[in-house]
N, C-alpha and C positions, 0 to 999 in steps of 0.2 A: 429689428427696429420697426417702429410704427411708421406706416405710410399715411401721411395726412391727406385730406381732401384736395388740397392744393397740389401735392405731388402726384396724386392719382390723375388729376386733370391735365397736368403737364405731360404725363406719360400717355394719357389716352384723350387727346383733345377732341376726338370724335364724340365724346360724351355730350358735348354741347351743341350737337347738330340741331339746327332750328332755333337756337337761342338768340340769333341776330346780333345787334350791337350790344356791347357789354359795358356795364359799370362795375366798379369794384369798391367795396367798403373795407378799409384796411387800416393798419398803422404799422409802426416800426417792427412789431413782433410778427408781422405777416411775412415769414421767410420760409425757405425750404431747408432741408437738412444741412445745406452748405452755407447758410446765412445769406443767401441771395434773396433780394426783395421781390415780393409778389408782383407789383406793377410791371417791373422790367421783364420778369419771367413770362408773364402772360402776354405782354406786348410782343415778345419774340415768338412765343408758341402759337399765338392767334393773331397773325399780322393784320392790322387795320381794323380789328374788331373792338378793341378797348377804346371807348370814346369819352368816358367820364370817371372821375374818382370821388370817393366820399370818405370823410374822416369822422370818428366818434369823439367823445370827451377826451380832453388832453391834447387833441390835434394829432395828425398823422405822424408828426415828429416827436410827440410826447413832451412838448415844451411847457405845458401849463399844469400848474399844481392845483390840487384841492378842487372844491366844487364851485360852480358859478364863475369860473374863469374861462370866458368864451374864446374861441379861436375864429379867425377870419377865413373867408374863402381865399383860395390862392391858386397857383398853377404849379404843376409838377415840374421841377427844374430840368429834368432830363427828357421827359416825354412830351412836355408842352400841353398836357391835358389839364382841364379845369379840376380843381379839388374843392368840392362843396363841403363845408363844415356842417355837420349835424349836431354841433354844440355851439351855436352862434345865436343870431337873432331868432332862429328857429331850430327846433330839435326834430322837426318833422319835414321830410323831403317835400319840396314844393313841386307842382306840376312842371314848372320850368326846368328844375334840376333833372327831372326824369324824361324830359322830351327827347333827348338825344340817345336814349338807351331803350333796349327791348327787355333786357334781363340784367339784374344786378347780382353780381357775385359777392359773397360775404366771406372774408377770411380774417377772423378775429380770434385771438386767444382769450377765452373767458376764464374765470377762476372759480366757478362753481358756487357762487354766492349771489343771492337775490339782489342785493343792493348794488352790485357791480353794474354800472350803467350800460355796458355794451349790449346786454340782452334787451334792454328797453329800446335802445337805438335800433336794433334789428327789428323788434316788434313794430315800431313806428314806420320803419322802412317797408315792412310787409303790408301794413295797413295802407300806406300810400300807394304801393304797387298794386294792391288789390283794386283800389279805386281807379287807377290809371291803366288797368289791364296789362301790367308788366309782370314778368316772372322774377323770382328770387331763387338763387342757388347758393346753399351754404356749403362751403368747403370745410368740412368738419375737422376739429382738433380735439385733443384729449381734455377731459376734466382733470386738472392737475392734482386735485385732492381726492381722487378716486370717484368712481361712479356707483358706489354702493351705499355709502353712509349718507343719511338724510337726517337733518336736525332742525328743530325749532317749531315755532307756532306758524300757522298759516296766516298770511296777511289778511286783515279785514278789508274787504273791497272798498269800504268807506274811507280807507287810508291809502288808497292807490296813489302812486306818484311816480316820478321818474326813477326813483330807487326801489320801486316795487309796483309794477303795473298789474299784477295778477295774484291770485290767492295761492302762493306757493310758500314753502318754508325758507328760512334763511339759507340753509345748506341743502341744495336740491338734488345733488347726486346725478346730474345729467350733463351731457355735452351740450354745446350751443345748438347743434343740429337737432338733438332730441327735444330740448326745451322749446325751440321754435316750432317743431312739429306739433307738440302738445298745445301750444298757444294757438297755432293755426287751425287745428282740427277741433280741439275741445272747446275753445272759446269762439269758434266761428269766424275767424279773421277772413278766411276765404281767399287767401293768396295762392297763386300758382307757385307752389314751393317744391323744390327738390333739394335733397341732401346728398352730396357726394361723400359717402361714408369713408372712414379710415379703414385701413387694413392692419390687422395685427394688434389692435388695442385691447388689452385686458382691463376691464373696468374695475377690477379689484386693486389695481396698482396706482401708485402716485407717479408724478411726472418723470421722476428719475428713471423709472423702469422703461420709458418709451424709447430711449436712445436719441431723442430729439434735443436740439439745443434750446435752452431757455433764454429768451430775450424778454426783458421786462415789458409786460403788456401795458403798464401805466407807470408814471414816475415813482410811485411809492410801492411798487411791487417788484423789488429787485431780485428776490430769490423765491424758490419754491417754498422755503420755510415761511416766507411772508404770507403766501397764499394759505398755508396750513392754519395759521392763527387768525387770519383775516375775518372769517365768518363770525367770530366773536368780537375781536378787537375793533372792528369798524363801529361798534356801538359807542366807543369813546368819542367819536366825532360829535355825538349829541351831548357831550359833557364838557366840563372845564378841566378834565384830565388830559394831559398830552398823550396822544396815541403814538408818539415817537416821530411825527413829521418834523423835519428839520434835523434829523439825525441820520446816521448811516444804516440804522436798523428799524425803519418805520414798522409799526404795529407789533414788533417783537419787544421793543422798549415801551414802557408806559410809566407815568408818574405825574407829580405836581410838587410845587414847593412845599405845600402843607402836608403831604403824605408822610406817614410814618410806617415804613415797610413792615417792621416786625409786628405792629399792631394789626395791620391789614391782614397779614398772613395768619395771625392767630385767630382772627375773627371769621375768615372764610370757611364755608362748608368744606370739610376735608374731602368728602367724596367727589367734589368738583375738581380736585387736583390730581385725578388719576392720569397717569401718563405724562406728567409735566413737572418740571422743577422751576421754581421762581428764584432767580439769583438776584439778591439785593444789589442795587447799583445807583449811580447818579449820572445825570446827563444834562447838557445845556442845549436846548433847541436853537438852531440858527434862524428859524422862521416859524410861523404859525404860533400856536398857543405857548405862552410862557417864553416867548422869544428872548434869548439872552439871559434867562434866569436858570439857576440850578434846580433841577427837578429831582426829587427823591422817589425811587420806585424800583422797578424790577426789569430784568430781561427774561423773557419766556424761553425756556429750553424744553422743547417737546422731546421726551425720551421714548415714548411709545405712541405712535400715531393711531394704532388700533384702539387704544384706551382713551386717548385725549378727545374731548368733546368741546370744541372751541366756543360754541354759543353758550353752553352750560357754564363753562369756565368764566367767561366775561360777565355773565349775569350774576354769578356768585361773587365775583370781584366787586361789581357795582353794589350788590346788596351790602357787603361789608363796608364799603366807602360811604354809602348813604347813612348807615347806622353810626359810623364813627365820626363823621364830619358834617353834621346837619347845618352848620353855618358856612364852612369854607367850601364845601362841595356844591356845585350848581349844575343844573341842566342848561344846556346852551339855549340861547334865544334864536327865534327865526330871523332870517329865512334860511332854509336848507334845501338845496336842489329845487329852487323855484316854488317852494311851498312857504307862504308868508304868514299863514294863520294858525299854524300848529307847531308844537314843540318839535325840534329836530329829532329828539330821541323817539318820539311817538311815530314819526315818519319812518325812521330807520327800522324800528321794531315792527311796524305795520299794525300797531294797535296801541291805545293808551292804557290798556289793562295791565300790561306787564310792568310798565313804570309804576302804576298804582300798587301792584303787588310788591315791588321792591321797596316802595316807600312805607308800606305797612309791615315789612319784615317777613314776607312770605317766602318759604323755602323754594329754591329753584326746582327741586325735585317734585314738589307739590304742583308747581306750575306745569311741569312736563306732563304730569298725570292729566291735567286739564286739557292739554293739546292732543292727547293720545288718540282719541277717536278720530278727530279731523285729519290728523297726520296719516293714520292708517287708511282712511278713505282716499287721500291724495296718492298714497303709495299704490293702491289698486288702480287708480286712473293712470298714473305714471307708467305702470308696467306695460300698458298697451303701446307706448311710444318709444320704448328702449330699442336701440338699433344694434347693440353689441351685447353678446351673452356674457354672463359672469364666468 
């Protein structure tokens, strides 16, 4: 079984000698192998040292759906410690929030995808701690969709946002600890950063191989299978297609009332369907897009994770839908994650060029050729920050 950074710290609390008063950025997925919550575990293991708590998007209890649903500051019901929301009137820790701590621990389960906002929250935390001369310690956890496969275009810095703060691809193939080390050193953040690495993690494997319990890290990430398709299906948030929110299988289900599944499947580039079967189905979302209406579409069944490329798949899907439904299909209007002046799809993709390519019918494989050089350069940079061997 993999030993997470949290479990290593609990076993070896002396690792934090000199760290002083501690904060913790966490949520409900921050548990040990026995499902015990990180705040209570650290409170017992390090008596009197935990003084403040911080929560990311969706709140520490994962009560809030979708984007731009802010959570209030509150108090931990058992420990009586303040919980500062970093998805509230501010997404950047204030000086006042950090005054009572010397070092902030981070124990968050990331999902290996650029637009998943927890990485940006940690980056903002590191930047604030660098300014305040505070330390950050990441209690590392696995990348649930493996640490080998990397996919997508690099974000254009002109399109940096809360769902993409730096020029990395959609699927980055790093743990949160590796990614933050890259940000800190390559981008010159200058934070006093330490990563408490895992033991026993094989970066070639998916989460099921770790022996760790899966607790949904956000409300619409119920299963490891959700994380597998998410690097592609998150693009649907920038469209009027339902990405399955309001169903029991978000991101695995997708569709719309106007969609004709057989036509879509016949129009998609077949090479983009490697490792996946699309099963035609209907569903009625209970909230979000097309609330209460029957949507025609598919459930994604990934049959070979080694062959399946989620970003390529969803771009091929969108290419077919754009071609088939020029009137019914729409790109969503702003705002999206606090960006008010750009199309959400461009914010998610990290560039307007890919949307333009889809609209003119460009092959997804031709797009990938255009990204090839930049992606290879990123892979060379990334290699210097990997903490776990293949």
